[in-house]
C-alpha positions in Angstrom: 42.0 27.3 12.5 39.3 27.8 9.9 40.2 29.7 6.8 37.5 32.1 5.7 38.1 32.4 1.9 37.1 35.1 -0.5 36.6 34.7 -4.2 39.8 33.4 -5.8 41.6 32.5 -2.6 42.9 29.0 -1.9 43.9 26.9 1.1 45.8 23.7 1.6 43.7 20.6 2.6 45.3 18.7 5.5 43.3 15.5 4.8 41.7 13.7 1.9 38.5 12.4 3.6 36.2 15.5 3.6 32.6 16.7 3.8 31.5 19.8 1.9 28.5 21.4 3.7 26.2 23.8 1.9 23.7 26.1 3.6 21.4 28.2 1.4 18.4 30.4 1.9 16.3 28.2 -0.4 16.4 24.6 -1.7 19.3 24.3 -4.2 20.6 21.5 -6.3 24.1 20.4 -5.4 26.4 18.5 -7.7 30.0 18.1 -8.7 32.1 17.5 -11.8 35.5 15.8 -12.1 38.1 17.3 -14.3 41.5 16.1 -15.6 44.8 18.1 -15.5 43.3 20.6 -18.0 40.0 20.9 -16.2 38.1 19.0 -18.8 35.1 16.9 -17.8 35.6 13.7 -19.9 31.9 12.7 -19.9 28.7 12.2 -18.0 30.4 9.5 -16.0 32.5 12.2 -14.4 29.4 14.2 -13.1 27.6 13.6 -9.8 24.1 15.0 -9.6 20.7 14.0 -8.1 20.0 11.6 -10.9 23.4 9.9 -10.5 24.5 10.8 -7.0 27.5 8.5 -6.6 30.9 8.3 -8.2 34.1 6.7 -6.9 35.2 8.9 -4.0 32.2 11.3 -4.3 28.6 11.4 -3.2 26.1 14.2 -3.5 22.4 14.6 -2.4 19.6 13.0 -4.4 17.3 16.1 -4.0 17.2 19.8 -3.8 17.5 21.0 -0.2 18.5 24.1 1.9 21.4 22.1 3.5 23.6 19.6 1.9 26.5 17.3 2.9 28.7 16.1 0.0 31.0 13.3 0.9 34.5 13.4 -0.8 37.3 10.8 -0.6 40.1 12.3 -2.7 42.2 9.1 -2.6 39.3 7.1 -4.1 38.8 9.4 -7.1 39.3 7.8 -10.6 42.8 7.9 -12.1 43.4 11.1 -14.0 41.1 13.3 -11.8 42.9 16.5 -10.8 39.9 18.7 -10.0 36.5 18.5 -8.2 34.2 21.4 -8.9 31.2 21.8 -6.6 28.1 23.2 -8.4 24.9 24.8 -7.0 21.8 25.5 -9.0 18.3 26.7 -8.3 15.6 24.0 -9.1 13.0 24.9 -11.7 10.0 24.6 -9.4 6.9 26.7 -9.9 6.9 29.7 -7.6 10.5 29.2 -6.5 13.3 31.7 -6.7 14.8 32.0 -10.2 18.0 33.9 -9.3 20.5 33.7 -6.5 20.1 37.4 -5.9 16.6 36.8 -4.5 17.8 34.4 -1.7 20.3 34.6 1.1 23.9 34.1 0.0 24.9 30.4 0.0 27.5 29.3 2.5 29.9 26.5 1.8 32.2 24.8 4.3 34.9 22.2 3.8 35.1 20.1 6.9 36.7 16.9 8.3 34.4 14.0 9.0 34.2 15.1 12.6 32.7 18.4 11.5 35.8 20.5 12.1 35.8 23.3 9.6 38.9 23.6 7.4 37.8 26.4 5.0 34.6 28.4 4.5 33.3 30.6 1.7 30.2 32.8 1.5 29.0 33.3 -2.1 28.2 37.0 -2.1 27.6 39.3 -5.1 25.3 37.0 -7.0 22.3 38.5 -8.8 20.7 37.1 -11.9 22.6 33.9 -11.8 20.6 30.7 -11.3 23.7 28.4 -11.2 27.1 28.9 -9.7 30.4 27.0 -9.5 31.0 27.4 -5.7 34.5 26.0 -5.1 37.0 23.5 -6.5 39.3 21.0 -4.9 42.5 20.6 -7.0 45.9 18.8 -7.0 49.0 20.9 -6.5 52.5 19.5 -6.0 51.4 16.2 -4.6 48.7 17.6 -2.3 45.2 18.9 -2.5 44.0 22.5 -2.1 40.6 24.2 -2.1 39.8 27.4 -4.1 36.8 29.7 -3.6 35.4 30.1 -7.1 31.9 31.8 -7.0 31.5 31.9 -10.8 27.8 32.4 -11.5 25.8 31.7 -14.7 22.7 33.6 -15.7 22.1 30.8 -18.3 21.6 28.3 -15.5 22.8 24.8 -15.1 23.1 24.2 -18.9 25.4 27.2 -19.3 27.6 26.1 -16.4 28.0 22.5 -17.7 28.7 23.8 -21.2 31.4 26.1 -19.8 33.1 23.0 -18.4 33.1 21.3 -21.8 30.2 18.9 -21.2 28.7 17.6 -24.4 24.9 18.0 -24.8 24.9 20.2 -21.7 21.3 21.4 -22.1 20.0 17.8 -22.4 21.9 16.8 -19.3 20.7 19.9 -17.4 17.1 19.0 -18.2 17.5 15.4 -17.0 19.1 16.7 -13.7 16.2 19.1 -13.1 13.7 16.3 -13.9 15.5 14.1 -11.2 15.3 17.0 -8.8 11.5 17.4 -9.5 11.0 13.8 -8.7 12.9 14.2 -5.5 11.1 17.3 -4.4 7.8 15.4 -4.8 8.9 13.1 -1.9 10.4 15.7 0.3 8.9 17.0 3.5 8.5 20.8 3.0 10.9 22.7 5.2 9.6 25.2 7.7 9.5 28.9 6.6 12.7 30.9 6.8 13.9 31.3 10.4 14.0 34.6 12.3 16.1 35.6 15.3 12.9 35.3 17.4 12.3 31.7 16.4 15.4 29.9 17.5 15.1 26.5 19.1 16.1 27.1 22.7 18.1 24.6 24.7 18.1 25.2 28.5 21.7 24.2 29.1 25.0 25.9 30.0 25.7 26.8 26.4 24.4 26.4 22.8 24.1 22.7 21.8 26.3 21.9 18.8 25.0 20.1 15.8 25.4 16.3 16.0 28.8 15.5 14.5 30.1 19.0 14.9 29.8 21.9 12.5 27.2 24.6 12.4 24.3 24.4 14.9 20.9 23.2 13.6 18.9 25.7 11.5 16.2 26.8 13.8 12.6 26.3 12.8 10.2 29.1 11.9 8.1 31.5 13.7 4.4 31.4 13.1 3.0 33.5 10.3 -0.7 34.2 10.4 -2.0 33.5 6.9 -4.4 36.0 5.4 -7.9 34.8 4.5 -8.6 33.5 1.0 -10.3 36.7 -0.1 -9.4 39.7 2.0 -12.1 42.3 2.2 -11.6 45.5 0.2 -10.8 48.7 2.1 -10.9 52.1 0.8 -8.4 53.6 3.3 -6.0 52.3 5.8 -4.6 48.8 6.4 -6.9 45.8 6.2 -7.9 44.3 9.5 -7.7 40.6 9.2 -9.1 39.9 12.7 -12.1 37.7 12.9 -15.0 39.7 14.5 -15.9 36.8 16.8 -12.4 36.0 17.9 -10.6 37.5 20.9 -7.0 38.6 20.2 -4.4 36.5 22.1 -2.6 38.0 25.0 1.2 38.2 24.9 2.6 34.8 25.8 4.5 34.0 28.9 8.2 33.2 28.4 9.1 29.6 27.7 9.1 27.4 30.7 12.3 27.2 32.6 14.0 23.8 32.9 15.0 22.4 36.2 18.6 23.0 37.4 21.1 20.8 35.6 24.2 19.3 37.2 27.5 20.3 35.4 28.2 17.9 32.5 24.7 16.5 32.5 22.2 17.0 29.6 19.4 19.5 30.1 16.1 18.1 31.3 13.5 18.3 28.5 10.6 20.7 28.9 7.6 20.9 26.6 7.5 24.2 24.8 11.2 25.0 25.2 11.4 26.7 21.8 10.6 30.3 21.3 7.2 31.5 19.9 4.3 33.8 20.5 2.1 31.0 21.9 2.5 27.6 23.4 1.2 26.0 20.1 3.9 27.9 18.2 6.6 26.9 20.7 5.6 23.2 20.5 5.5 23.4 16.7 9.1 24.8 16.7 10.2 22.2 19.2 8.9 19.4 17.1 10.7 20.7 14.0 13.8 21.1 16.1 13.6 17.4 17.2 13.1 16.4 13.6 16.2 18.2 12.5 18.2 17.1 15.5 17.5 13.4 14.7 18.3 13.9 11.0 21.7 15.4 11.8 22.5 12.9 14.6 21.8 10.0 12.2 23.8 11.7 9.4 26.8 12.1 11.8 26.6 8.5 12.8 26.3 7.2 9.3 29.2 9.3 8.1 31.4 8.0 11.0 30.5 4.4 10.1 31.3 5.0 6.5 34.7 6.5 7.4 35.5 3.6 9.7 34.7 1.0 7.0 36.7 3.0 4.4 39.7 3.3 6.7 39.6 -0.4 7.4 39.6 -1.3 3.7 42.5 1.1 3.0 44.6 -0.3 5.9 44.0 -3.9 4.8 44.7 -3.1 1.2 47.9 -1.2 2.2 49.1 -4.1 4.4 48.4 -6.8 1.8 50.0 -4.8 -1.0 53.4 -5.6 0.6 54.4 -9.2 -0.4 56.1 -9.7 2.9 52.8 -9.4 4.8 51.5 -12.4 2.9 54.0 -14.7 4.6 53.1 -16.1 8.0 50.4 -14.5 10.0 51.2 -10.8 9.2 48.3 -10.5 6.9 45.8 -11.9 9.4 47.2 -9.7 12.1 46.8 -6.6 9.8 43.2 -7.6 9.2 42.5 -8.0 12.9 44.0 -4.7 13.8 42.1 -2.9 11.0 38.8 -4.5 12.2 39.6 -3.6 15.8 40.1 0.1 14.8 36.9 -0.1 12.8 35.0 -1.5 15.7 36.4 1.1 18.1 35.4 4.0 15.8 31.9 2.7 15.1 31.5 2.0 18.8 32.3 5.6 19.7 29.9 6.8 17.0 27.2 4.6 18.3 27.7 5.8 21.9 27.3 9.4 20.7 24.2 8.5 18.7 22.7 6.6 21.7 23.2 9.7 23.9 21.4 11.9 21.3 18.6 9.3 20.9 18.1 9.1 24.6 17.9 12.8 24.9 15.4 13.0 22.0 13.4 10.1 23.5 13.1 11.9 26.8 12.1 15.1 25.0 9.5 13.2 23.0 8.0 11.7 26.2 7.5 15.2 27.6 6.3 16.9 24.4 3.8 14.3 23.2 1.4 14.6 26.1 1.5 18.4 25.9 0.5 18.6 22.2 -2.8 20.3 21.2 -5.3 18.3 19.3 -4.2 19.4 15.9 -0.6 18.1 16.7 -1.7 15.0 18.7 -2.2 11.4 17.6 -5.7 9.9 17.8 -4.7 8.0 21.0 -3.8 11.2 22.8 -6.3 12.0 25.7 -6.6 15.5 24.4 -9.1 14.3 21.9 -11.5 13.1 24.6 -11.7 16.7 25.9 -12.2 18.0 22.3 -14.2 21.1 21.7 -14.7 22.9 18.4 -12.0 25.6 18.3 -12.4 29.3 17.7 -9.1 29.7 16.0 -7.4 27.9 13.1 -4.1 26.2 14.3 -0.8 26.9 12.6 -0.2 23.2 11.7 -1.8 19.7 11.5 -0.3 16.3 12.2 -0.7 13.9 9.3 1.6 11.1 10.4 4.8 10.1 12.2 8.3 9.7 10.9 11.2 7.5 12.1 14.6 6.3 11.1 16.0 2.7 11.2 18.5 3.7 13.9 15.6 3.9 16.4 12.2 2.8 15.1 10.6 3.5 18.5 11.4 7.2 18.4 8.6 8.8 16.3 8.6 12.5 15.2 5.2 14.0 14.4 4.9 15.0 10.7 3.4 18.5 10.9 2.2 20.5 7.9 1.3 24.2 8.0 -2.2 25.4 7.7 -3.7 26.4 5.4 -2.3 23.6 3.2 0.2 24.9 0.7 0.0 21.7 -1.4 -2.5 18.9 -1.9 -2.1 15.4 -0.5 -2.0 12.2 -2.5 -2.6 8.9 -0.6 -1.0 6.3 -2.8 -3.1 3.2 -3.1 -0.9 1.5 -5.7 0.8 -1.9 -5.0 3.8 -1.0 -7.1 4.8 1.9 -5.0 7.0 0.0 -2.5 7.8 -3.5 -1.3 5.4 -3.2 1.7 2.6 -2.2 -0.7 3.4 -5.2 -3.0 2.9 -7.5 -0.1 -0.5 -6.1 0.7 -3.8 -7.2 -1.0 -5.0 -4.6 -3.5 -8.5 -4.4 -2.0 -7.1 -4.0 1.5 -4.7 -1.4 0.4 -7.4 0.7 -1.2 -9.6 0.3 1.8 -6.8 1.5 4.1 -6.1 4.4 1.8 -9.7 5.6 1.9 -9.8 5.2 5.7 -6.7 7.4 5.9 -8.4 10.0 3.7 -11.4 10.0 6.0 -9.2 10.4 9.1 -7.3 13.4 7.5 -10.6 15.0 6.5 -12.0 14.6 10.0 -8.9 16.2 11.5 -9.2 19.2 9.1 -12.8 19.6 10.0 -12.1 19.2 13.7 -9.3 21.9 13.9 -11.2 24.6 12.0 -13.9 26.8 13.6 -17.5 25.8 12.9 -18.5 26.5 9.3 -15.0 27.5 8.2 -14.1 24.2 6.5 -16.2 22.2 4.0 -15.5 18.7 2.5 -16.6 17.5 -0.9 -16.2 13.9 -2.1 -15.9 12.4 -5.6 -16.5 8.7 -5.5 -17.4 7.8 -9.2 -18.1 4.1 -8.7 -19.4 4.4 -5.1 -16.6 2.0 -4.0 -15.7 4.0 -0.9 -19.2 3.9 0.8 -18.0 1.9 3.8 -14.9 4.1 4.5 -17.0 7.3 4.0 -19.7 6.2 6.4 -18.4 8.2 9.4 -18.5 11.5 7.4 -21.9 10.7 5.8 -23.6 9.6 9.1 -22.4 12.7 11.0 -23.6 15.0 8.2 -20.4 17.0 8.0 -20.1 16.7 4.2 -21.0 19.7 2.1 -23.1 17.3 0.0 -23.5 13.6 -0.7 -20.5 11.9 -2.4 -20.7 12.6 -6.1 -20.8 9.5 -8.3 -20.7 8.9 -12.1 -19.3 11.2 -14.8 -22.1 13.7 -14.1 -21.3 13.9 -10.4 -17.6 14.4 -11.2 -18.3 17.1 -13.6 -20.7 19.0 -11.3 -18.3 19.1 -8.3 -15.3 20.1 -10.4 -17.3 22.8 -12.1 -18.4 24.2 -8.7 -14.9 24.3 -7.2 -13.3 25.6 -10.4 -15.9 28.4 -10.5 -15.1 29.3 -6.9 -11.3 29.5 -7.7 -12.0 31.7 -10.7 -14.3 34.1 -8.8 -12.1 34.5 -5.8 -9.0 35.0 -7.9 -10.8 37.7 -9.9 -12.1 39.4 -6.8 -8.6 39.5 -5.2 -7.0 40.9 -8.4 -9.7 43.6 -8.7 -9.7 44.4 -4.9 -13.5 43.7 -4.8 -13.9 40.9 -2.4 -17.3 42.3 -1.3 -18.6 41.7 -4.8 -18.5 37.9 -4.6 -21.9 36.3 -5.2 -23.8 35.5 -2.0 -24.0 31.8 -2.9 -20.2 31.4 -2.8 -19.1 29.6 0.3 -16.2 31.6 1.9 -15.0 28.6 3.9 -11.9 26.6 3.1 -12.8 23.7 0.8 -11.4 20.2 0.6 -12.0 17.9 -2.3 -11.5 14.1 -1.7 -11.1 12.3 -5.0 -11.4 8.5 -4.9 -10.5 6.0 -7.7 -8.8 8.6 -10.0 -8.9 8.6 -13.0 -12.2 6.5 -13.0 -15.0 8.7 -14.2 -12.6 11.5 -15.4 -12.5 12.6 -19.1 -9.9 15.0 -20.5 -11.9 18.0 -19.4 -12.2 16.7 -15.9 -8.5 15.9 -15.7 -7.7 19.5 -16.8 -10.0 20.9 -14.1 -8.4 18.7 -11.5 -4.9 19.9 -12.5 -6.1 23.5 -12.3 -7.5 23.0 -8.8 -4.2 21.4 -7.7 -2.2 24.3 -9.1 -4.4 27.3 -8.3 -6.7 26.1 -5.6 -4.5 26.3 -2.4 -3.9 30.0 -2.7 -7.6 30.7 -2.6 -8.7 28.0 -0.1 -9.4 25.0 -2.3 -7.4 21.9 -1.4 -7.0 18.5 -2.9 -6.9 15.0 -1.2 -6.5 12.3 -3.8 -6.7 8.5 -3.3 -5.1 7.1 -6.4 -2.8 4.5 -8.0 -0.5 6.3 -10.4 -0.3 3.2 -12.6 -4.1 3.5 -13.2 -3.5 6.9 -14.7 -0.6 5.8 -17.0 -2.9 6.1 -20.1 -2.6 9.8 -19.8 1.1 9.6 -20.1 3.5 12.3 -18.8 0.8 15.0 -18.9 -0.1 14.1 -15.3 3.5 14.1 -14.0 3.2 17.8 -12.8 0.1 16.8 -10.9 1.8 14.0 -9.0 4.8 16.1 -8.2 2.7 19.0 -6.9 1.1 16.7 -4.2 2.6 15.5 -1.0 2.6 11.7 -1.3 1.8 9.7 1.7 0.9 6.0 2.1 -1.8 4.0 3.9 0.8 1.6 5.3 4.3 2.3 6.7 6.7 3.1 3.9 10.2 4.8 3.7 9.5 7.3 0.9 9.7 10.7 2.5 12.9 12.7 2.8 13.9 15.5 5.2 14.9 18.9 3.8 18.4 18.9 5.5 20.4 15.8 4.7 17.8 13.8 2.6 17.4 10.7 4.8 14.8 8.2 3.7 12.3 8.4 6.6 9.6 5.8 7.3 6.2 7.4 7.3 3.6 5.9 9.7 0.0 6.8 9.0 -2.2 7.9 11.9 -4.8 5.4 13.1 -7.5 5.5 15.7 -7.0 3.0 18.6 -8.8 -0.4 18.0 -12.4 -0.2 19.3 -12.2 3.6 19.9 -15.1 5.8 19.1 -13.0 9.0 19.2 -13.7 9.7 15.5 -17.5 9.5 15.9 -17.4 11.7 19.0 -15.3 14.4 17.3 -17.4 14.4 14.1 -20.6 14.6 16.2 -19.3 17.8 17.9 -18.3 19.2 14.5 -21.7 18.6 13.1 -23.5 20.0 16.2 -21.4 23.2 16.1 -22.2 23.6 12.4 -25.9 23.2 13.0 -25.8 25.7 15.8 -24.0 28.2 13.6 -26.8 27.9 10.9 -29.5 28.8 13.3 
């Protein structure tokens, strides 16, 4: 039976191999400290955090996330450890919450490796604190117990570490936050907070448990219609954000019903079986649900395999520690028995994973053909029936993700529109092993081709005239890759080259950001100059920092930070090593962008358990003219709108 703890209460632990699962209303940093019999942390080597996530018997997440799984093996802790304190802190990200009182109360559960809950604790009553000691595991009379602590610190992570006697706590807290910032730069942004109306629906006899047991998956979000960049001023009454040329959508039909399912059999997958106002929203929620289901299924499998390996090692060590087992074949028999148990456990875990993978593969086979153009790959037939839309979709597909457990099962990587952060296509050869094996010129060509495909998608999913693309190509090296955009005439102007071209485009977009921000603050959107283009703007930057002086770099950082909120978005093709001369001044720029690659690379992390996912960029089928056909329709619709 699960013990629901309150602050200060303790509970005996029946086993020493545990998981500590954290659920929070916003991404949090999870860490742990080890203490001796007096509770003293002897040094940084007794602290597990994102920059140093593994200690003997303890592993924490490498990044900030809304959900964490901390692995604990109490028998494997260093000698002299009598206490393990689990710490939570808010990351120091721009625009993120700065106190726990502004987010939902964190929930912590101590579970067995099979997901069975032993004790839970909800950290209520937090307000100005930005760090909290959630709970502690401690030795008592030869056994281990868990105590709900819930001690918050308004001084943040530094104050919490200092309270535990850590030397140079402020310096260590800074290095932890820096490691978290690096991790967040590679993380796929989680969907917006869930609502009761946006749960992922499973048409089965009962709710589907999370893979490996424990809490069911966090459901993905409901759609939120974003306001325009500069809402019109209104003297009285609420502002009407409806577009005058658009028809309001009718209330949606209920999600499609699944065929009858025989008892004990998995539900038959149905496209759009998540809740939502429209089919696009239901499909969006379903894709996010598949993403999370695969993440948790893989996490349960890996945890089970780790447990089986650890158990085998412990049994072999215990058997061989007896001198009598070294005589004759007793030692060999002990090894064989331990391996047999290991193989049995891993086999059962693989069977469970294969069932989950088969269900997800069947769901993917149904969902993929039903996706709208903005969610679909370039090889989807929906693009051959493409027509310029009248509405902006809620999301855009920018690639696929997969895990090594099943490389054939691909999950679409969807990002919300309008873009909340810019995109950086890494053209550097030092970024990964795959990049190091690719010729530099080929890598850069693939990066620019990816940028053109992303720009074409953004143009294609917006109504005519509501999205504009600018290109900075200082040396003119991207002329071949940019040819489809140039030939179709969909660019706002010819690619800018040379320092003068760089300066002109940056000045134009910086002015737009300044004017729209001032108009919004003053409530005078109707006073914007007539030459200002109200459409969303995308700036493609090639070969950064070539052609950029200090002023241009400052303007680019300004656009990356302030542009998305007023409809100016950044798509950079760059090698970070090329910008190393600017030093750490550009680190915030790189961290603010979603990094993707022109070739397959396992650099992205999910927001739940932090797996390293392999990102696969989208490509048009060989010999296909789908890109030219789509751009031709975009250009024709734009010309018709100007008449």
